matplotlib code that plots the C-alpha trace (Angstrom):
import matplotlib.pyplot as plt

x = [-0.2, 1.6, 2.1, -0.7, -1.5, 0.0, 3.1, 4.1, 2.9, 5.5, 8.4, 7.4, 7.6, 10.9, 12.4, 11.4, 12.7, 16.6, 15.9, 15.5, 18.8, 20.8, 21.9, 24.9, 25.8, 29.2, 31.3, 34.1, 36.5, 39.4, 39.9, 42.0, 43.8, 41.9, 44.5, 47.8, 47.8, 46.5, 47.2, 43.3, 41.5, 43.1, 39.5, 37.3, 39.8, 39.5, 35.1, 34.8, 36.8, 34.7, 31.5, 32.6, 32.4, 29.3, 27.5, 27.2, 29.7, 27.6, 26.7, 26.4, 27.1, 25.0, 26.7, 25.5, 28.6, 28.2, 30.9, 28.9, 25.7, 23.7, 20.3, 18.6, 19.5, 22.1, 23.3, 26.6, 26.9, 30.1, 31.1, 34.9, 35.1, 38.0, 38.9, 38.1, 41.1, 38.3, 40.5, 43.8, 46.9, 47.8, 50.7, 52.0, 50.8, 47.3, 46.6, 47.9, 45.1, 44.2, 40.7, 39.4, 36.3, 34.1, 30.5, 27.6, 24.9, 22.4, 22.1, 22.3, 19.1, 17.1, 18.0, 17.1, 13.5, 12.7, 12.8, 11.5, 8.5, 8.3, 7.9, 11.4, 12.8, 16.3, 19.8, 22.0, 25.8, 28.5, 31.6, 31.7, 34.9, 34.2, 35.1, 37.0, 33.6, 33.5, 37.1, 38.1, 35.9, 35.4, 39.6, 38.9, 36.1, 36.4, 40.0, 39.8, 38.1, 36.2, 32.4, 30.2, 29.4, 27.6, 27.3, 24.2, 24.4, 22.9, 20.5, 21.4, 18.2, 19.7, 16.0, 15.9, 12.2, 13.9, 16.4, 14.2, 12.2, 15.0, 15.6, 12.1, 12.6, 16.1, 14.4, 12.0, 15.4, 15.1, 18.6, 19.9, 22.8, 22.4, 24.1, 23.7, 26.0, 25.4, 29.0, 29.2, 30.3, 28.0, 30.2, 31.9, 32.5, 36.1, 37.0, 36.2, 38.3, 41.1, 40.6, 42.0, 39.6, 37.6, 35.1, 32.3, 33.1, 33.3, 30.1, 28.1, 29.8, 28.4, 25.2, 24.3, 26.1, 23.2, 20.2, 21.4, 22.4, 18.6, 17.0, 18.8, 18.0, 15.2, 12.9, 10.5, 10.7, 7.8, 8.5, 6.1, 8.7, 12.1, 10.9, 9.8, 13.4, 15.3, 13.6, 13.8, 17.3, 18.5, 16.7, 18.7, 21.3, 24.0, 22.5, 24.4, 27.6, 28.0, 26.7, 26.9, 25.9, 24.1, 25.3, 27.5, 24.3, 21.7, 23.5, 21.8, 18.4, 19.0, 19.7, 17.0, 14.8, 15.4, 14.8, 12.6, 13.5, 15.4, 19.0, 20.4, 23.8, 25.2, 29.4, 30.5, 34.3, 36.3, 37.7, 39.6, 39.5, 35.6, 32.9, 31.7, 29.0, 27.8, 24.4, 23.9, 20.2]
y = [0.0, 3.2, 5.7, 8.0, 11.7, 14.0, 12.0, 12.0, 15.7, 16.0, 14.4, 16.4, 19.8, 18.7, 17.1, 20.7, 22.6, 20.9, 21.2, 25.4, 27.0, 28.8, 32.4, 34.4, 37.8, 38.3, 41.5, 40.4, 42.9, 44.8, 42.6, 40.3, 41.5, 39.2, 36.5, 38.5, 38.7, 42.4, 43.7, 45.6, 42.0, 39.8, 40.4, 39.8, 36.0, 35.2, 36.0, 33.7, 30.8, 31.0, 31.0, 28.0, 26.0, 27.2, 25.6, 22.2, 21.4, 22.4, 20.4, 23.1, 27.1, 29.9, 33.2, 36.8, 38.7, 42.6, 42.5, 40.9, 43.0, 42.0, 43.5, 39.9, 38.1, 35.8, 32.2, 31.5, 27.6, 26.6, 23.2, 24.6, 28.1, 30.0, 33.1, 36.9, 38.9, 41.6, 44.0, 46.2, 47.6, 44.6, 42.7, 40.2, 37.1, 38.2, 37.4, 34.1, 32.8, 29.7, 28.3, 25.5, 24.5, 22.8, 24.7, 22.5, 23.7, 21.4, 23.6, 26.8, 25.3, 25.1, 28.3, 29.7, 27.4, 28.7, 32.7, 32.0, 29.9, 33.3, 35.5, 36.8, 36.8, 35.3, 34.0, 31.5, 32.3, 29.2, 31.4, 34.1, 33.0, 34.1, 37.2, 37.9, 38.0, 34.8, 33.3, 35.3, 35.0, 30.8, 30.7, 31.4, 29.3, 26.2, 26.0, 22.7, 24.2, 20.8, 22.7, 23.2, 26.9, 29.0, 31.9, 34.6, 38.4, 40.9, 43.2, 46.8, 48.3, 48.2, 47.5, 46.0, 44.5, 42.5, 41.1, 40.4, 39.0, 36.7, 35.3, 34.8, 32.3, 30.8, 29.4, 27.5, 25.0, 21.9, 20.5, 19.7, 21.6, 24.3, 26.8, 31.5, 33.9, 37.1, 38.4, 42.7, 44.7, 46.5, 49.3, 51.2, 54.2, 54.1, 57.6, 56.9, 53.8, 55.5, 59.3, 59.9, 58.6, 61.1, 61.5, 62.5, 59.9, 57.3, 58.3, 58.2, 54.2, 53.1, 55.3, 52.8, 50.0, 49.7, 50.4, 47.4, 45.6, 46.2, 45.3, 42.2, 40.7, 42.4, 39.7, 42.0, 43.4, 42.0, 40.7, 43.5, 46.3, 44.3, 43.9, 48.3, 48.9, 47.5, 48.6, 51.5, 51.6, 54.6, 56.7, 55.0, 57.3, 58.1, 55.8, 57.3, 58.3, 54.8, 53.3, 56.2, 53.2, 50.1, 46.9, 46.3, 46.0, 44.3, 40.8, 41.2, 41.7, 38.4, 36.5, 38.8, 36.9, 33.9, 33.4, 36.2, 36.7, 37.9, 36.4, 34.1, 35.2, 38.8, 39.4, 42.4, 43.3, 45.9, 46.0, 48.2, 50.8, 50.4, 49.1, 46.0, 43.0, 40.0, 38.4, 34.1, 33.2]
z = [-0.1, -0.6, 1.5, 3.1, 0.8, 3.5, 4.2, 0.1, -0.1, 2.6, 0.7, -1.7, -0.3, 1.3, -2.5, -4.0, -1.2, -2.0, -5.8, -4.8, -6.2, -3.1, -4.6, -3.6, -4.0, -3.7, -4.0, -6.8, -5.8, -8.3, -11.6, -11.4, -8.1, -5.0, -7.1, -6.9, -3.1, -2.7, 0.7, -0.2, -1.0, 1.9, 3.7, 0.2, -0.4, 3.6, 3.5, 0.0, 1.5, 4.8, 2.5, 0.4, 4.1, 4.9, 1.3, 0.2, -2.9, -5.7, -9.1, -11.0, -11.0, -12.7, -12.4, -13.4, -14.5, -14.0, -16.3, -19.4, -20.7, -24.1, -25.2, -24.4, -21.7, -23.3, -21.6, -22.3, -24.2, -24.4, -23.4, -23.1, -22.4, -22.7, -20.8, -20.8, -19.7, -19.6, -17.4, -18.7, -16.8, -15.2, -13.9, -17.1, -14.1, -14.3, -18.5, -17.3, -14.9, -15.8, -14.6, -16.8, -15.3, -18.1, -19.4, -19.3, -22.9, -21.1, -18.0, -20.4, -22.8, -19.7, -18.6, -21.7, -22.0, -18.1, -19.6, -22.5, -20.5, -18.0, -21.1, -21.2, -24.0, -24.3, -26.2, -26.2, -27.2, -27.7, -28.5, -25.5, -23.0, -18.5, -17.9, -14.8, -13.0, -12.9, -12.8, -10.5, -7.4, -9.0, -8.5, -4.9, -3.9, -5.9, -6.6, -8.4, -11.4, -11.9, -11.2, -14.5, -14.6, -17.1, -17.4, -17.7, -19.0, -17.6, -19.4, -21.0, -20.9, -16.4, -15.7, -11.6, -11.9, -15.0, -13.6, -10.5, -12.6, -14.2, -10.9, -10.2, -13.3, -12.2, -9.6, -11.5, -12.2, -10.2, -9.6, -6.8, -5.3, -7.9, -6.5, -8.2, -8.4, -8.2, -9.1, -8.8, -6.1, -3.1, -3.8, -7.5, -7.5, -9.7, -8.7, -5.2, -4.9, -5.8, -4.1, -0.3, 1.9, 3.9, 6.8, 4.1, 1.4, 4.0, 5.6, 1.9, 1.8, 5.5, 4.5, 1.9, 3.0, 6.1, 3.2, 1.8, 5.2, 5.9, 2.9, 2.6, 6.0, 7.7, 8.3, 9.5, 6.1, 3.9, 0.9, -1.4, 0.8, 0.4, -3.8, -4.0, -1.7, -4.4, -7.7, -6.1, -4.7, -6.6, -3.6, -1.2, 1.2, -1.0, -3.9, -7.0, -5.3, -4.4, -7.9, -10.4, -12.5, -11.4, -13.4, -10.5, -8.0, -10.6, -9.7, -6.1, -7.4, -9.7, -6.0, -4.6, -7.5, -7.1, -3.1, -2.6, 0.7, 3.5, 3.3, 5.4, 6.1, 5.4, 5.2, 5.8, 4.6, 3.5, 0.3, -1.3, 1.6, 1.4, 3.0, 1.6, 1.5, 0.4, 1.2, 1.0, 0.9]

ax = plt.figure().add_subplot(projection="3d")
ax.plot(x, y, z, "-o")
ax.set_aspect("equal")
plt.show()
């Protein structure tokens, strides 16, 4: 005789929860410098290694990188992706970095199928390699480079609603131990990184970070409000100082769309003398 209906439903609920992707928004630092023992990135390296110990080993990884924008959300479907050294003026050894992880064309097709099912027109790219938004943090977290990875572009309209909806579509991926990474930076004002530290600029940095941490972690905030905060992120304190252009913030919107909840852990750190944060769902 089969199991009672309520028991079968409970097992189904547990199975679906297990298959729901985990999401991680990380601040990936300045170009290849985290891999070059740069002292201004040591805390970032430590935090990424800490996070790696917090989560089970992924069966596959989808990375939404701040360094890839297209007219439509586009999925990398190469079986053996090359690397794109999309940074300039760094030491010679930074152009010899290798991260020979496999791609996974089948997963790329599944992602495109879910996007299209959600009414989000998308595209496939079989030629593009992985940019440093993928290979720099993953070389720290999973240095063996043996986990299949695919990359998903941002949409160059930089619409926060569209990126949250992309995350909602990705939440439908039914695969055990799938990890979705939003690779960006919670603070991304290039001029400020290289300007002398001043009380006013530090206060603006901290104010935005506090808003972002409260938005992502506060369990007293309902999901309608949390979503509206992220959609209207530019109204946050000193938002446009911290993000003159929002491509490094929008990977967080995708992660939130996957989870649609407060994050389970927040990691606060300093990168390049600026307060930064990472979020795990």
